[in-house]
C-alpha positions, -999 to +999 in steps of 0.1 A: -079-048+103-118-037+101-118-037+139-090-013+134-098+012+110-133+015+126-115+028+157-093+050+136-124+067+122-139+067+158-114+085+176-111+114+148-149+118+150-156+110+116-132+140+103-117+134+068-079+120+068-060+144+046-027+128+030-004+145+010+024+124-012+056+150-011+074+123-028+073+088-044+102+064-055+091+033-069+109+000-075+101-032-092+120-059-070+105-090-086+075-107-108+067-145-099+045-170-109+030-194-086+001-217-100-024-192-112-012-164-102+015-136-107+030-119-080+048-088-083+070-070-053+069-030-052+090-013-031+078+024-024+096+051-005+098+091+001+076+112+019+044+120+035+022+143+055-008+139+075-035+165+085-007+191+079+015+176+107+051+169+096+067+152+069+072+115+075+094+090+059+078+059+047+095+028+032+072-005+022+074-033+003+037-033-014+032-072-027+011-072-049-013-104-072-033-112-103-048-143-116-035-153-149-064-174-157-091-145-156-098-125-190-097-092-174-073-097-142-068-070-118-041-062-093-051-073-061-031-060-028-017-092-013+003-073+016+024-049+030+061-051+049+072-020+065+110-020+054+124+009+083 
């Protein structure tokens, strides 16, 4: 993943990328406990525009997890699934 992101930055000559989120819908699909972790799946959909281009639709499921053993746990991104 690091190599892919590095290549994308080089291709745009280190120019900053601008992303405008035009609409955002979020739906909590489920939360489960597996061992010492809580895992949540959230469906995110909407429209975004990158670098002043045409609006694009997105529909993804983000899986996040946190430790149930930590005193101050943080939700960490565990994976993203493309729905459409």
